[in-house]
N, C-alpha and C positions, 0 to 999 in steps of 0.2 A: 495308660488309658486308651481304649480302642478309638480309632478315628471315626469322626462323624460324617466326614465328607469323602466321597469316592469319585475318582476320575477314571473313566473307561477310555482305553486307547486301542483302536482297531488294528488290523493287520495290513498287509501290502495290497495295493491296487483296489482298495475299497472306495466306493464313491457315494455311499448312502449310509446314514446312521441306523438304518434298520438291520445292519449287520449284527448289532448287539442282541437282536431278538428280544425275548422276554426276560433275559437274565437280570437286568437292573431292577425290574419290578419284583421279580422273584426274590432277590436278595433283600429288598426292603420289606417284603411280606414276612420273611422267615427270620429276619435279623434279631428281633426282640427275644425270640426263644433261645437264641445263642448268646444273649447278653451283649449284642452289638447293635444297638438301636440305630437304624439308618432310615432316613426319610427320602422319598423320591425327589423332593426338591433339592436335596443335597447330593444328588447323583449327576455328574457332568459327563456328557458324551463328546469325546474329542472328534475333530475332523482334520486330517492332515493329508497332504498331497504326496503320493508315492508313485503316481502313474505318469509323471513327467520326467523325461530323461535328464533334465538339468538339476533335478533335486537329489541331493546326496544325504547320507546319514548325519553329518555335522550340521547341515542346513536344518534338518528336522529337529535336532537337539536344540539348536538356537531358537527356532520358531516355537518349540514347546516351552522353553524358558520364558520367552516373551508372553506367550498365552497364559501361563501360570501366573506371572506377575500382574498381568492385566485383568484376567477374568476371575481370579481368586483373591483379589486384594481385600475383599470384605472379611476374610478370615482374620481372627485375632492374631496378634504378633507371634505367640508361641504355639498356635494351633497348626497341627500337621495333618496331612490328608493321605489317603491310600490311593494306589493306582492299580487297576485291574487291566491287564493287556491280553491281546490275542495275537499269536504268530509274530510278525515283525514288530508289533508294538512293544514286545519285550526288549529287544535290542535298542529301540528308540528311547525308551525310558531309562535304560541302563546307560546309554551314551550321554543322555541329558544329566543324569545323576553324577556321573564321573566328571564330565567336562565343566559343569557349572558349580559343583559343590565339593565332591571328594577331592578333586585335583587342587582345589583352592583351600582345602581344610575347613570348609564351612559346613554348618548343619543343613542338611537337605530338608526342605519342607515336606517331602514324601517320607512317610514313616513305614509303610508297608507296600511291597511290590509283589502282586500276585499275578504270575504269568501263566496263561493258558496256551499250551503247545507253542512255546516260544522258539524261534530259530536262533538261539543264542550262539551256536557255532555254525550257523548257516543251514542251507537245505540243498540236497542233491539235485532237486528240480531246477535250481538256478543255473545249472550247467547246460540246460536245454536251450537257453537263449530266449530273447524276446519273442521272436516269431512263433516258435513252437508253444511257448507258455501262454501266449495270448489266445491260442486255440483250445486250451484246456477249459472247456465250458464249466467244469465242476467247481473250480476254485476261484478263478479270477473274474468271474462275472462278465466275460467278454470285454474286458477293459485292457487296452494295450499297456503292458507293464513298463515301468520306468527303468531305464538302464542304470541310473545312478544308484538306486537302492538295490537293484539286482546284482550289481558288482559286489556290494557288501555281503550279500547273502550267499555268494559262492563259498564253499568250504575253503578255509585257509586264506581268505582275502586279507590283505595287509591291515585294513581297518579293523576287521573282526579279530585278527590275531592280536593286535595291539591292545584292544579293549579287554580281551580275555586273558592275556598275559598279565595285565595289571590286576585283574580280578584274582588270578592264581597267586600273584605276588602279594595279595592282600592290601593293595593300595586303596581298595574300598571293599566293604563286605558287611556281613551281618553285625549289627550292634544296636544296643538299646540307648546309646548316647548320641553320637553324631551321625551314625550310619542309618541304614535301612534294613528292615527285615524282608529278605527275598523268599519267594515260594514258587516252585515250578510244579504245575499240574499238567499232565499230558497222557495221551492214550497210545495204544499200540495196535488198534484194530483198523481194518480197511473197510470202508463203505464200498462194497463191490458193485453196487448199483451205479456208482459214478466213476468206477475204475476206467482208465483210459488205456485201451489195448495197445496203442502205439507207443506209449511211454510207460515202461515197466516200473519206473520209480513210484508211480501212483498206487502201486499195489505191493510195494516193497515190505517184506516182513522186517520187524524191528523198527517200524516207523508208523505214523498215523496216516500215511498216504501223501504227506507233504514234508513233514519234519521227522527226522530220525529221533528216537527216544534219547539216545546218547548225545545228540546235538542240542537237545532241549535242556538237559540236566546241567546245572551249574557246578556240581561236584566234578572237579577236573584236576589235571596235573600237567606239569611242564618238566620235560626231560631234556637235558642239553648234553650233546656228545661232541667231542672235538677229536680230529684226527691227530694221532701222535706220529713219531718216527719209528715206532716199534714194528718191525716187519714180521708178518706171519704168512701162512700158506695162501691166504686169499687177499693179500695186500697189506696195508699198514693198519694198525689197530685203532679203533675208535675208543675213546675213554670218557667216562662220565665226568662232567665238569660240575663240581659242587654236588649238593644234595638234590634229590628229586623233590620238586616243590609241589605241594598240594594246596588247593584252595581251602578256605575256611569251610566248615561244614555248612551245607545249605539244604533247606527243606525241599524234599523231592517226593512227589506222590504220583504213582501210576493210577490212572482212573480207568475203571473197567468198562469195556464195551463202547468206547468212543473213538472217533476218528478226528481228523483235523477240521473238516468243514462239513456243511450240509445240514439240512433240517432233520434228517433221520438219526444221524449218529454224531454230528459235529459237537465238539466239546463245549462250545458256546451256543451255537445256533439251535441245538436240539433241546435245550433246557426249556421246559414248560413254564408258563407263568403261574400255574396253579400250585400252591404249596403242597408238598408231599408227593407231587406227580413226577414225571420224567425229569431226570437231571439231579436227583437228590444227592448223589455222591459228589457231584461237582459243587453244588450249592453248599453242602455241609463242609467240604474241604475249604472253600473260600472263606466262609464265616468263621471257621475255627482258626484260620490264618489271621483274619482281621482282629480276632480276640486276643492275640499275642500282645502282651504288654511289656515284657522284659526278656532278658537272655535266658532265664530259667524256663519261662513259658516256651520260648523258641526251641530250646534243646529238647524239651519234652515232646513238642509237636514233631520235631525231626525224628525222634524215636518212634512215635506213633505212625508217622507217614512211612517210615522204613518198614515197619512190621506190616502195615496195610498194603504196601507195594508188593511185598513178598507174597501176600495172600492173593492179590490180583494176578501176579505172574503165574502162580501155581494154578489158579482157576482157569486162566486163558492159555495154559501151556499148549493144549491141542484144541484147535477150532474145527467145528463141524459146519461146513457150508452146504446148504441145501440148494441144488441146482435143478431147475425145472427141465423135464424131458431129458435128463442126463444123470449119470451116477453122481451122488453127493461126493464132495471133496473134503479132504482133511488137510489142515495146515498146522505146522509146528511153529510156535512163537518162541524162538530162542532169545536169550539175552544177548545183545550185540554190543560191540565196542567200536569207538571211532578213534583212529590214530591219524593225526595230521602232521606230516613230515615237511619241514622247511629246510632247504639246502642253500647255504651260502659258503663262500670261501673265507680264508683267513684275512683277506683284505676287504671283506664286506660285500663282495659282488655276488649276485645270485648265480647258482649253478643249476641250469635247467636241462642240460643234456646228460642224462644218466639213466641207469637201470637200478632199481631197488628190489632186492629179494629178501624175504623173511626166511629164516632158517630154523631148523629144529635140532634134533640129536646129530652129533658129529658135524655140526655146522653145515648141514645139508638142507636145501629147500625140499628135498624128497621126503623128509620125515615130519611133515605137517599133515594134519587131518584133512581128508577130502572134504571140500566145501567150506573150509575155514575162511576163505576170502570171498565175501559176498559182493564187493564192488571196489573198484579202484578208479579214482578220478585225478586228473591233473588240472589245476586251476588255470582257466583260459587267459586270465590277465597276468597272474603271477605264476609263470610256468615252472618256477623252482619249488612249487608246493604240490605235494601228492597227498591224497587222502585215501586211506585204507579203511573199509568198513568190514570189521572182523566179527566172526561168529564166536562169541565168548564161550558158549557152552560146548561147542565142538573143540575149541582150543584147550580148555582146561578139563573137559570131561563132564558128563552128566548122566543121570539115571535113564532107564528106558522110558519111552513115551508110548502111551497106549492109545489105540484108535478110538476117538470120541464117537464114531458112528456106531460102535458096538460096546457101549459102556458096561454092560453086564458080563462081557465075555473076556475081558482083559487080553485083547488081541494086540500084540506088539506092533506099533506103527513104526518105531525106530528102536533098535536095541541100545543098550548102554554104550556110551562113548568113552573111550579111555582117555582121550586128550593127550596133551604133551606136558612135560614138566619144565621145559626151558624154551627160550626164544632168542634168536640172534638176527643179525643183519649182514647183508653183503651189498656193497655199492660199487657200481662200475661207472664212474663219471667220464665224460669226454670233453676235450681231447686228452689222450694219454701220452702224447709226444709233442715235440715242438719247443719253441722258445719259452712258452708259458703253457702249463698243462696241469693235469691232476693225476692222482694215484688211486688205484683201487683201495677200498677201505672195508673193514669188517668189524663187527662186534660179536664176539664169541657167544654162542648160545648158552644162556645161563637162566636159572629160575628167576633171578631178580628182574630181568627185563620183561619177562612174561608177566610177572606180578605188577610191575610198574605201568606197563602200557595197556595190557588187555584186562580192563576192569568192566564189570557188567553195567550197562546203561550209562557209561561215562565216556568222556573225550580226553585224550592225552595229546598235548602238543609236543612234538619231538623236534627239537632245534638242532640240526647237524651242521657243524663247521668243518669243511674240508680244507686241506692245506693247498694253497696256491703255489705251485712250483715254478720259479722264475730262474732262467739260466743266464749266465754272465754274457752270453752272446747277444742278448737283447740290446746291449749298449756297450760299445768298445771305443777306445781312443787309440790313435796312432800318430806318430810324429809327422808333421807336415813335410819334413825333408825326405820322408820315405817314398816308396813307390806307390803311385796312385793305382787303385784296382777296383774291380767290381766285387761286391760282397754279398750279393743276393743268395749265393749258395753256401755261405759259411755255416758251419755246424753250430748248434746251440752252446756247446761248451759246458763248463761245470755248473752245478746247481748253486745258486746263491743261498746263503744262510737265511733263516727266517728273520724277519724284522722284529 
């Protein structure tokens, strides 16, 4: 049975409930036609504080649970409600669901979680830091961002990794029994009127100007590699540990023509309050999601969303931007992939001083397509985490793209791309000598790694464990009756066997 009560949860550094715009009233107005009768008095607008440094994600999850128990206590015992979120509101609701219900094996009172442009795997903008982000007039409303939530939002943060690894391991996920039906709706267009020329991430292709499409999508995977003692040309071999883990299938829909924020193109704020007017694609997708009553409905909507996403992707493949007093521009919207690499050693210590190279044919980094790596980040707090933003279409190959400025002439904007058929890794950790050190590592270029890591509009967590090499010279014993001597220049000696 569709939920009658809906709770809206806003994004990061919001200070006013007008951030929801006309979306709540629009949903109520059109809900009856979709068989999901909602009333305005049953729509709740949340207010949470993310702009204070001391507030962290677990604090918000705890406060959300308290608010739900206090303010929705009028609901009947078995009545569940839906939650619609924007941006950081998605991770807040997911953290609350896991911490207070899934982790305890209890039924969550939330039945549907509809996330608009959620930063489920973080945002590249979080790398910019508080000072620079607070100056982005377009998104943060001139509010000083809070460092506690900002740390969570950095790609590969420990808190985000833990939550998403549990999701991939299916500790909580889609279910018509004790779980929640999740839905992700996001766009890939840039509102160039509010593009910030100082910060290129605000106009990054493969994103909505704030959140990368792959970072929003909950369909994701976990790959674990461990360094062995098998020696090859480029070091010792990395081997796959166990199977590649994939999350349960989650409903994902690319919405055409929308960006993260703003009244003109924002996925939430641009929705008109007039039924049938601007924002129909968003409203329809939300109401279809709220209508889901069981796992069969959910699977069907996953299929429908997948087909509709392909249609949006093809429609927006090439974008024509009109520029006043200048030549019009054309943009290619390729499908992108996010790979987040975490490096630890066999004793559990983080390994942060290293070089990582992706390789193609002949295990060489020279045989990868030009432009395949759109961005590379090192997490500022957890320096053993690297995020690669990869162009999926260039990596695996794609057809020619035609110039949208001359639609009738079939002028090639970009020729067909051959792509590659395999992917590998080379890792050069430091130090590589001394009493305790590391060894170079590699994973031979194979089709499997390409297929497992580079998936369109998705994130893959790659957990790499390097061998910590300890020499016997780190601790020695000698007879007290022997000669006393200085030992600071002693050699490391033999390598100790692994524990």
